[in-house]
C-alpha positions as CSV (number, residue, x, y, z in Angstrom):
1,M,0.0,0.2,-0.1
2,R,1.5,3.6,-0.9
3,T,1.8,6.1,1.7
4,F,2.2,9.6,1.4
5,K,4.0,12.3,3.5
6,T,2.8,15.4,4.8
7,K,4.2,17.4,2.1
8,E,2.3,15.6,-0.5
9,V,-0.9,15.4,0.8
10,S,-0.5,19.2,1.8
11,D,0.2,19.5,-2.2
12,Q,-2.6,17.8,-3.3
13,L,-5.3,19.7,-1.0
14,G,-3.5,23.1,-1.8
15,V,-2.9,23.5,1.9
16,N,0.2,24.5,4.1
17,P,1.7,21.2,5.7
18,T,0.8,22.5,9.3
19,T,-2.7,22.7,8.4
20,V,-2.8,19.0,7.7
21,Q,-0.7,18.1,10.6
22,R,-3.2,20.3,12.8
23,W,-6.3,18.4,11.2
24,V,-5.0,15.1,11.9
25,K,-4.2,16.4,15.4
26,Y,-7.8,17.6,15.7
27,F,-9.5,14.8,14.1
28,G,-7.7,11.9,15.7
29,L,-6.8,10.6,12.6
30,E,-4.4,7.4,13.4
31,C,-1.7,7.9,10.9
32,E,1.7,5.7,10.9
33,T,4.9,7.6,11.6
34,N,8.4,7.2,10.3
35,E,11.6,6.8,12.2
36,H,11.7,10.4,12.4
37,G,8.3,10.8,13.5
38,H,6.7,12.3,10.4
39,Y,3.0,10.9,9.5
40,L,2.7,8.6,6.3
41,F,-0.6,8.9,4.8
42,T,-2.6,6.1,3.1
43,A,-5.2,6.8,0.4
44,E,-8.3,6.6,2.7
45,H,-6.5,9.0,5.1
46,V,-6.0,11.7,2.0
47,E,-9.7,11.1,1.2
48,I,-11.0,11.8,4.8
49,L,-8.4,15.2,4.8
50,Q,-10.4,16.0,1.2
51,H,-13.6,15.6,3.0
52,I,-12.3,17.8,5.5
53,Q,-11.5,20.3,3.2
54,Q,-14.6,20.1,1.4
55,E,-16.7,20.9,4.7
56,L,-14.2,23.6,5.7
57,A,-14.9,25.3,2.2
58,L,-19.0,25.0,2.9
59,G,-18.2,27.6,5.7
60,K,-18.5,24.6,8.4
61,R,-16.6,25.3,11.4
62,M,-14.0,22.0,12.5
63,R,-16.2,21.3,15.5
64,E,-19.1,21.1,13.3
65,I,-17.6,18.4,10.5
66,T,-18.1,14.4,11.6
67,L,-16.4,11.6,10.1
68,E,-19.0,9.4,10.8
69,Q,-19.5,7.8,7.1
70,F,-15.7,6.9,7.1
71,P,-14.9,3.0,8.0
72,G,-13.1,3.2,11.4
73,M,-13.9,6.5,12.1
74,K,-16.5,7.5,15.2
75,G,-18.7,10.4,15.0
76,E,-16.7,12.0,17.9
77,R,-13.6,13.7,18.1
78,P,-11.1,12.7,21.0
79,A,-11.3,15.0,24.1
80,K,-9.2,18.2,23.4
81,L,-5.8,18.2,24.8
82,Q,-6.0,21.1,27.5
83,Q,-4.7,20.0,30.4
84,T,-6.4,21.8,33.5
85,I,-4.4,22.1,37.1
86,D,-6.4,22.0,40.3
87,T,-5.9,25.7,41.4
88,E,-4.7,24.5,45.0
89,L,-2.2,22.2,43.0
90,Y,-1.3,25.2,41.0
91,E,-0.8,27.4,44.3
92,K,1.0,24.8,45.9
93,K,3.7,24.5,42.8
94,L,3.7,28.4,42.5
95,Q,4.8,28.5,46.2
96,E,7.6,26.0,45.8
97,V,8.7,27.8,43.0
98,M,8.7,31.0,44.5
99,K,10.5,29.6,47.7
100,K,13.1,28.4,45.5
101,V,13.6,31.8,43.5
102,Q,13.8,33.4,47.0
103,E,16.2,30.9,48.0
104,L,18.5,31.4,45.0
105,E,18.3,35.1,45.3
106,Y,19.9,34.6,49.0
107,R,22.5,32.7,47.8
108,L,23.5,34.8,45.3
109,S,23.3,37.6,47.7
110,K,25.7,36.1,50.2
111,K,27.9,34.9,47.0
112,A,28.2,38.6,46.1
113,D,28.7,39.8,49.7
114,E,31.5,37.0,50.0
115,V,33.2,38.3,46.9
116,V,32.8,41.9,47.9
117,S,34.8,41.3,51.3
118,Y,37.1,39.0,49.7
119,Q,38.3,41.8,47.6
120,L,38.1,44.2,50.3
121,L,40.5,42.0,52.1
122,K,42.9,41.8,49.3
123,H,43.1,45.3,48.8
124,R,43.4,46.0,52.2
125,S,46.6,43.5,52.3
126,E,48.0,45.1,49.4
127,L,47.8,48.8,50.8
128,E,49.1,47.6,53.7
129,E,52.3,46.3,51.6
130,M,52.6,49.4,49.7
131,M,52.7,51.2,53.3
132,K,55.5,49.0,54.3
133,L,57.6,49.6,51.0
134,I,57.0,53.3,51.2
135,K,58.2,53.2,55.2
136,G,61.2,51.4,53.8
137,L,61.9,53.9,51.2
138,E,61.6,56.8,53.5
139,K,64.0,55.2,55.9
140,R,66.5,54.4,53.1
141,L,65.7,58.1,52.5
142,A,66.6,59.4,55.7
143,Q,69.6,57.3,55.8
144,M,71.0,58.8,52.2
145,E,69.9,62.1,53.5
146,Q,72.3,61.8,56.8
147,K,75.1,60.7,54.6
148,I,75.0,63.6,52.5
149,D,76.8,67.1,53.9
150,Y,74.4,69.9,53.4
151,P,76.2,73.3,52.6
152,Q,75.5,75.9,55.0
153,H,72.7,78.6,54.3
154,G,75.5,81.2,53.2
155,H,76.7,79.0,50.4
156,E,73.1,78.1,48.9
157,R,73.6,81.0,46.5
158,E,76.4,79.7,45.1
159,L,74.8,76.1,43.8
160,P,73.2,76.1,40.4
161,L,69.3,76.8,40.6
162,V,67.2,74.5,38.9
163,A,64.4,76.2,36.4
164,G,62.1,78.8,38.2
165,D,65.1,80.8,39.8
166,E,63.9,79.7,43.6
167,I,65.9,78.0,46.2
168,K,63.6,75.4,48.1
169,K,64.2,76.2,51.7
170,K,62.2,73.3,53.1
171,R,62.7,69.7,52.1
172,R,60.1,67.1,52.4
173,T,60.0,63.3,53.5
174,L,58.3,61.0,51.2
175,M,55.7,60.3,53.6
176,Q,54.8,63.6,53.5
177,L,54.4,63.7,49.7
178,F,52.2,60.5,50.1
179,S,50.5,61.4,52.9
180,F,47.1,59.5,53.1
């Protein structure tokens, strides 16, 4: 027995393949499927689909169409696939989801706080290291200043001046320059 694919049937009927699939589901046509899950139609199925198309062309609605005249087809269609959920069950599930969302938000907030705390501790340790380094440099600079013999105030005029023609009278320590 020859079978037709959805595309072939839709071309014969002049409708979209999704329309054929919708009719199959709505009217509960029992079609075979191939290994990919695609419908395989027989000549009888095509005849039923042509009847459906003709009835729709006459202005009938899908719920008004009956298929009693075809062998193996009952006059009633399968119940709609609507699933209804009890309100209490829905509320319970919704509460569970909301509880999980709140828990995830709490965990995310806690993790963010931990990350910020870690970063602050890391920055603090880096600042402490820099302070130790600056104090060490200041100590070395003080030792170097002690070794240098500075001329008396009268001899300052004899030294070459740096750009700006000003004599600097007060020296600043490294800590004073970088004071926090």
